[in-house]
GUBA-994567 format. One record per residue (C-alpha): residue in one letter; z negated, y, x. Coordinates in steps of 0.02 Angstrom, whole numbers, plus 50000, padded with zeros to 5 digits. Example, Ala and Ser with C-alpha at 12.3 -4.5 7.8 and 13.67 -1.06 7.14 Angstrom:
% GUBA-994567
a496104977550615/s496434994750684/
% end
This chain:
% GUBA-994567
e492715052150025/s492915050050212/t491035052250235/l490715038850104/r491915026750189/s491085030350357/s489365027050280/d489985010550209/v490645005450381/g488995010550463/y488025000150338/d489124984850369/n488954987050557/a487064988350544/r486994972250443/v488124962850566/t487124969350715/a485494964050632/r486154946350602/m486794944950780/e485174950850857/a484154939450745/s485194924450802/l485114929550985/s483234932550976/t482964915250902/a484024907451038/r483134917151176/i481414912151112/a481924893751102/e482664894351278/a481134903151350/a479954890851263/a480914876151333/k480894883651506/a479014886751495/a478714868751441/q479804862351582/s478894873251709/e477204867551645/a477754849451660/a478394852651835/l476734860551882/q475784845651814/a476914833951911/a476724844052072/t474834844552051/a474774825952023/k475834822852176/q474744834052282/e473204824652226/l474014808152268/v474564814152439/q472844820652480/a471904805552415/g472954792352502/p473454775552433/r472274763052350/r472594746652264/q472224753552094/e473324768552133/r474764757152181/e474624748252017/q474504764651923/a475994771452018/t477024756351974/l476484757751792/a476874776351792/v478624773051858/s478914760251722/q478254771651585/t479194787151643/k480784776851664/a480624771051484/g480324789051429/l481834794851531/t482924781451453/l482364786551279/a482624804951317/d484354801451388/n484864791751232/n484204805551121/l485154818651222/k486794809051209/r486554806751022/m486134825050995/r487624830851098/s488744820550985/l487924828050830/f488084845550903/q489944843050933/e490104837750752/g489154853350696/a487714843450620/i486344852150723/s486094869350795/a486154874450979/q484284877750972/q483924859650926/l485074853551066/d484174864851190/q482504857351140/i483144839551167/q483894844851335/a482194851751386/q481354835451335/y482604825951442/e482284837151592/v480414834751573/a480624815751562/k481764815951714/s480524826251812/q479104814851763/f480114799451816/e480544807051985/t478744812252009/a478184794651969/q479424787452094/q478844799552227/g477044795552188/k477394777152206/s478244780052373/i476774790252435/v475564776852380/e476564763352466/e476914773152625/g475334783352641/s475124801852660/r475644812452808/t475154829952856/e476894836352820/e476854828352649/i475194836152608/r475854853252659/v477464850852559/a476474845152407/r475364860452416/q476874871752430/t477704863052284/v476174866452176/l476224884752221/q478064885952178/a477784876952014/q476384889051971/a477504903852007/a478904896151903/l477694893551758/r477114911551765/e478914917351766/a479344906151617/q477834912351518/a478324930351554/g480094926451494/l479404918951333/k478364934551299/s479874945451333/a480944935251211/q479594936451079/a479474955251105/s481364956651087/a481214948550916/l480294964050856/q481944973250873/a482444964750709/e481204975750617/v482024990950694/r483704984550633/k482994982850456/q482505001150461/e484265005450521/i484994995750375/q483895005250253/g484415021450334/a486245016450318/q485975012750134/a485175029750110/r486655037950196/i487815029050074/g486845036149927/q486865053350007/a488745052250039/q489045046549858/a488035061349793/g489015072949907/l490645065649842/d490105068249662/m489625086249700/a491275089149789/r492225082649638/v491225094049523/t491575108849636/r493425104349643/n493475103949452/y492925122149450/a494665126349514/v495475119649354/i495145128149187/t495515117349035/a495425122948854/p494525111348732/f496035111848615/d497915114548616/g498465132248580/i499305148148638/i498575160948758/t498515177148660/k497625188148787/r497155187748972/l495465195649004/a495365193449193/d496625197049331/p497065184449466/g495915186449615/a494475193449515/m492755185349532/a492395173949384/s490715175549299/p489885164249169/s489745179249050/l491545185349075/p492915177348966/l494505173749061/l495765170048924/q495885171348736/l496745156948649/q497285153148473/g497465135248416/g496495120248360/a495475119248201/l494965135748121/r493235139648055/l492425153447956/e490845161148025/a489835166747875/v488335178347888/v487035170947772/p485385179347721/e483825169847764/s483335169047580/i484675155947543/l484635147047711/a483585133147637/s485045128847521/v486275126847665/r486395110247752/k487555103147882/g489035093447811/m488985101447637/a490625106647554/v490825125447531/p492175134747430/v493035147747539/h494105162147478/f495285173447578/d495945189347498/a497485188847609/l497975171747540/r498235178547362/n496595172547292/s496905154447343/s495305144347358/l494945132147499/t493555119647530/g492715119647700/h491245110147772/v489715116747863/v489725110548043/e488405121448124/i486945132548075/a486385144948207/p484635140248267/q484165158548287/g484545172948170/d484675191748183/a482905198748176/s483495215848115/s484585210047970/h483685193547935/t485335184147931/f485995168148009/v487755163148059/v488415147447972/k490025139848041/i491215131847914/t492745121747965/l494345124747867/p495605111247820/l497235109847916/g498685119147838/s497555131447749/g498675146047798/a497235155747872/v497405163548043/a496135169948168/g495445187048124/m495565185447934/f494135190447821/g493495177247701/r492055173547586/a491065157547567/r490085152847412/f488485142947436/t487655134247290/t485855140047288/g485365133547115/s486055130046941/e485935137746768/k486825135846601/l488115149246561/l489195152646409/l490965154146476/v492565158846386/p494335160346453/a494685177546523/s496265178046413/a495175177946255/v494265194146300/f495005211546283/e494285228846306/r494305244146191/e493485260546234/g492385252446364/l491785238446250/h492285220046257/y492885210146106/l493565193346058/y494055184645896/t493055170445823/v493775157845699/d492735152245549/d492855136045454/n494275142945348/r495265147345504/i495045165945474/a494945176845629/r493435188545643/l493265202445770/r491675200545874/m490945212546004/i490185203746154/t489315207846317/v490125200246470/g489435195946640/d490205189646804/t491895181746815/v491895163546871/g493665159346920/p494785160446766/q493285161946650/v492095175746597/t490235174146567/v489665179546392/l487915186446394/s487735190646207/g488735191346044/l489325173346044/n488465156746016/s488855140146096/g490005129545990/e490915143645901/r492795143145899/i493785157745971/v495575163945990/t496125161446170/t497995164946165/a498665182646139/p497155189646046/q497965207046047/r499195200845915/v497785195145800/t496885206545676/d495255204245586/g495435193345431/v497095184745469/r497285166145462/v497485157245626/v498795143645622/e498435136045794/e496795136645881/t496135131846050/r494355127946090/
% end
């Protein structure tokens, strides 16, 4: 978590640094461009002055000098008014410092041009001297050096602007570190959760299978619990697996529960069976309050098909010397002894395989008290 917080701080710092350097680079470029323009104007003015000094005054030059003074004075006045107006706007926050710097540079250029024009007029009126020619030549050289310096500064400011691309890469790297720190935090939380073992249901620990301090293994159970919903795991032959489906209701019988019958539901069918026995495990959930406990033996009955059977109550059938009998009742309510062949027991009823036809009436209550040929007063179908 500390690493993630540190990565977040690093990302924020990278963004702030990138914004600051972008602003500073823009300001430096604007300042260097203004200085280069001012130096170029100064060089032009110095060159013009040198030419005037070397040429000497002429009538046309005097007129041009006077006109130049007038023009540059008008330009200086306009530049001064613009500078005052822009300073007011800058103080009000309506323009940026870069725009103010540009207007300031324009004013300096206009001022330099006006002074140059005045000097040129003075030279034209007074004439040139050797000292003036030498000074003018030296001024041109200085202006050329200043221009070269200003141009070099502009290139340096433009090169510094490339640092913004480096800052973008740093921001992307900071973002990547945030993702890495988040992944590390998630992994640390997963690892921490390994220290806490939680059962998927409420219950009671019935057996401890590992001692404290022992190395845990994915194949080694640690504790045995009893609780939660119970289920019966039935071993089903593959021949009837096609009749079993998830969610179907299945009758379940436990011998230990005194022949009580429960209804469970199939929740899982093992995807792979036992190759040697050709059987599959089918898991059946039991209802709450069934009375069953873990470890009991039970049976599940799956419906694999249907057929018609002739069933009679088990109380109507009795056995003598290994043979099964029951009493039928004719239309005159006379009881007749009938030998039958019985099959499987289905709950409280017995399957009759032969000796009885569907629709015949039989004695179902206390047939041992009935004899062949007696009249039956009450009958039950």
